[in-house]
Structure formats: structure tokens, C-alpha cells
C-alpha positions in Angstrom: -0.1 0.1 0.1 2.7 2.5 0.9 4.6 1.8 -2.7 1.0 2.5 -4.2 0.8 5.7 -2.3 4.3 6.7 -2.9 4.0 6.4 -6.9 0.3 8.2 -6.6 1.8 11.2 -5.0 4.6 11.4 -7.8 1.8 11.2 -10.4 -0.2 13.8 -8.6 2.6 16.4 -8.4 3.6 15.6 -12.1 0.1 16.1 -13.4 -0.4 19.3 -11.4 2.5 20.8 -12.8 1.8 19.4 -16.2 4.9 17.5 -16.7 3.6 15.0 -19.1 6.7 12.8 -20.0 7.0 12.3 -16.4 3.4 11.7 -16.0 3.4 9.0 -18.7 6.3 7.2 -17.1 4.8 7.2 -13.8 1.4 6.2 -15.0 2.6 3.0 -16.6 4.3 2.2 -13.5 1.3 3.1 -11.2 -0.9 1.0 -13.1 0.9 -2.2 -12.8 1.2 -1.4 -8.9 -2.4 -0.6 -8.7 -3.2 -4.0 -10.1 -1.8 -5.5 -7.3 -4.3 -6.5 -4.4 -4.4 -3.9 -1.9 -6.4 -3.0 1.2 -7.3 0.7 0.7 -9.1 3.1 2.5 -12.3 4.4 0.6 -11.3 8.1 0.1 -8.0 7.4 -0.7 -9.0 4.7 -3.4 -11.6 7.5 -4.9 -9.1 10.1 -5.3 -6.3 7.6 -6.8 -9.4 7.0 -9.5 -10.3 10.4 -9.9 -6.6 11.8 -10.7 -5.9 8.4 -12.6 -8.8 8.9 -14.7 -7.6 12.5 -15.8 -4.2 11.3 -16.6 -5.5 8.5 -18.2 -7.5 10.8 -20.8 -4.7 13.3 -21.0 -2.2 10.5 -22.4 -4.7 9.4 -24.7 -5.0 12.3 -26.3 -1.5 12.8 -26.5 -0.7 9.1 -27.8 -4.0 8.4 -29.6 -3.7 5.1 -27.7 -7.1 3.6 -26.9 -5.8 1.7 -24.1 -5.5 4.9 -22.3 -9.0 6.1 -23.2 -10.5 2.8 -22.0 -8.7 3.2 -18.6 -10.1 6.8 -18.3 -13.6 5.3 -19.1 -13.4 2.7 -16.3 -12.3 5.3 -14.1 -15.8 7.1 -14.9 -17.6 4.3 -14.4 -16.4 3.9 -10.9 -17.0 7.9 -10.2 -20.2 7.4 -11.4 -21.1 4.9 -8.7 -19.4 7.0 -6.1 -21.6 9.9 -7.1 -24.6 7.9 -6.8 -23.8 7.3 -3.1 -22.7 11.0 -2.4 -23.5 13.9 -4.9 -21.6 16.5 -2.6 -18.3 14.8 -2.8 -18.1 13.3 -6.0 -20.6 14.8 -8.7 -17.9 17.6 -9.6 -15.2 15.0 -10.4 -17.6 12.9 -12.5 -18.4 15.9 -14.6 -14.6 16.8 -15.0 -14.1 13.3 -15.9 -16.7 13.5 -18.7 -15.3 16.7 -19.7 -11.9 15.2 -20.3 -14.0 12.2 -22.0 -16.0 14.3 -24.4 -12.5 16.4 -25.2 -10.9 12.8 -26.6 -14.0 12.3 -28.4 -13.7 15.5 -30.1 -17.3 16.5 -28.8 -16.3 20.2 -28.1 -19.5 21.4 -27.3 -20.4 18.7 -24.7 -16.9 19.0 -23.4 -17.2 22.8 -22.5 -20.7 22.3 -20.9 -19.0 19.6 -18.9 -16.2 21.7 -17.8 -18.4 24.4 -16.8 -20.8 22.1 -14.7 -17.8 20.8 -13.0 -16.4 24.3 -12.1 -20.2 25.1 -10.9 -20.4 22.0 -8.9 -17.0 22.4 -7.2 -17.8 25.8 -6.1 -21.5 24.8 -4.8 -19.7 22.2 -2.7 -16.8 24.0 -1.7 -14.3 22.2 -3.2 -12.0 25.4 -3.9 -9.1 23.3 -5.3 -11.0 21.4 -7.6 -12.8 24.2 -8.9 -9.2 25.7 -9.6 -8.1 22.3 -11.1 -11.4 22.1 -13.4 -10.8 25.8 -14.3 -7.4 25.2 -15.7 -8.3 22.1 -17.6 -11.3 24.1 -19.1 -8.6 26.7 -19.9 -6.3 24.0 -21.6 -9.2 22.7 -23.5 -10.3 26.1 -24.8 -6.8 26.9 -25.7 -5.9 23.7 -27.5 -8.9 23.6 -29.7 -8.4 27.3 -31.0 -10.4 29.4 -28.3 -7.2 31.3 -27.0 -9.0 34.3 -26.2 -11.7 32.4 -24.4 -9.4 30.6 -22.6 -7.9 33.4 -20.6 -10.7 33.9 -18.1 -10.5 30.3 -17.0 -6.7 30.2 -16.5 -7.4 33.6 -14.2 -10.1 31.6 -12.2 -7.6 29.2 -11.9 -4.7 31.3 -10.4 -7.1 32.9 -8.1 -8.6 29.9 -6.7 -5.3 27.9 -6.4 -4.0 31.0 -4.2 -7.2 30.9 -2.4 -6.6 27.3 -1.6 -3.1 28.3 -0.3 -1.3 26.2 -3.2 0.7 29.3 -3.8 3.5 27.3 -5.8 0.8 26.1 -8.2 -0.9 29.3 -8.5 2.4 31.3 -9.4 2.8 28.1 -11.8 -0.3 29.3 -13.7 0.5 32.8 -13.3 3.8 32.4 -15.3 2.2 30.0 -17.9 -0.4 33.2 -18.5 2.3 35.6 -18.8 4.0 33.6 -21.2 0.9 32.6 -23.4 -0.7 35.9 -23.2 1.7 38.6 -23.0 -0.3 41.2 -24.5 -3.5 40.3 -23.1 -5.4 42.1 -20.2 -8.5 41.1 -18.6 -10.2 40.6 -15.6 -13.4 38.5 -17.0 -14.8 35.5 -15.4 -15.3 32.6 -17.7 -19.2 32.5 -19.0 -20.1 29.3 -17.1 -23.1 27.6 -18.4 -25.7 26.3 -15.9 -26.7 23.5 -18.1 -26.5 20.2 -17.3 -24.3 18.1 -19.9 -25.8 14.6 -21.5 -24.0 11.5 -20.5 -21.1 10.7 -23.2 -21.9 8.4 -25.8 -20.2 5.1 -25.5 -20.0 4.5 -29.1 -17.4 7.1 -29.7 -13.9 6.0 -29.2 -10.5 7.2 -30.2 -8.6 5.3 -32.9 -5.7 3.5 -31.7 
């Protein structure tokens, strides 16, 4: 169990600071360790599922490998069962995983709706750090799909929320990214977050390997 926790912590830090090469290498090792029988504490396991799913979808987009996409889908299935037990604790996590799934499937309209819903749910349920994370991932989604100007308010919200949470190193990391990416941009606008509920992802859609 200790080995699993150590690897997860390294994976988590790498993911939070967007170190893709490091994350991919750790994810392979973590998957092998996680397949071993462990007696885990529920909340610890839930967080492993959440961040593991986000990482799997990220790697799936970068590699176009359906294996990583399928692992992300399994995380969604588990998170959906958790959300059925506790909407307060897991709704926003499920919505963010679904947003990442839609992104992989190139269903950008549904992805945008799900990112916004994840941000609103995290805010409603007082998960400041996950409101920050959802905002940051939404920003990367918008930027990478050609909506650069629309992405900036999400990054600004993420920076603010990371500092509010007390994760100042992460907040400064987002600030540095904003300065490099948007050197000539000045705005204090907040993202236009829809309150609509996204549809369930279409299980027929898959990334080709």
C-alpha cells in the first residue's frame, strides 16, 4: 500500500504541474502497482481513481492510444458509482472526468458544457482546489481547440482559486503560464459558465488506436 501511495503522490505532483513525459512514465508504473491486491481506504482510493482518470485521458489525447482512453472510461464508471452514493463529494469529479472524455472524443460542445458544470459543482460544494483544477483544465481545453481568447478567463480563475486554497506554488505556476501565453492580453473577465447539465457521453464514440 505504501508503494502505491508513493507512486500516486509523484504522479499527482507531475500532473498538477503539467509534466507530461514524467506523468506518462509514472502512469505506466502506477498502473502495474495498482493492479496488485491492496486493502485501501475508500477516500484514498476514490482520489486515485479521479486523478488517474484525468491522467489517462490526457495521455490518450497525446498518444492516440485507445488503451489509455479505456482506462479513463473505467475511472468514469467507478466515479459514477461514487457519485450515486454522495453527490456532494463526487459530482464535480464525475463531471470533470466526463469533460475530459468528451474532449478525447472531439465532442467540443459537450466538453465545454461539462467543464463549466464541473466548475459550478465544485464551487457549490466548496471544493476550492477542484474548482481551480476544473478551471485550469477548461482553459487548456479552450486553448488547445483554438479558443485562445476564451481560455484566458479560465486560467485567471484557476490562478485565483489555487491561491485561495493556499497552493501558492501552483498559483504562481499558472500565473507564469498566463504571462508566457498571453503577454499582450489584459482582462479581468470571468469565464462564461453555463449552468446547463451536460448529456452523458456516447459510449459508441472511441479514439482510434
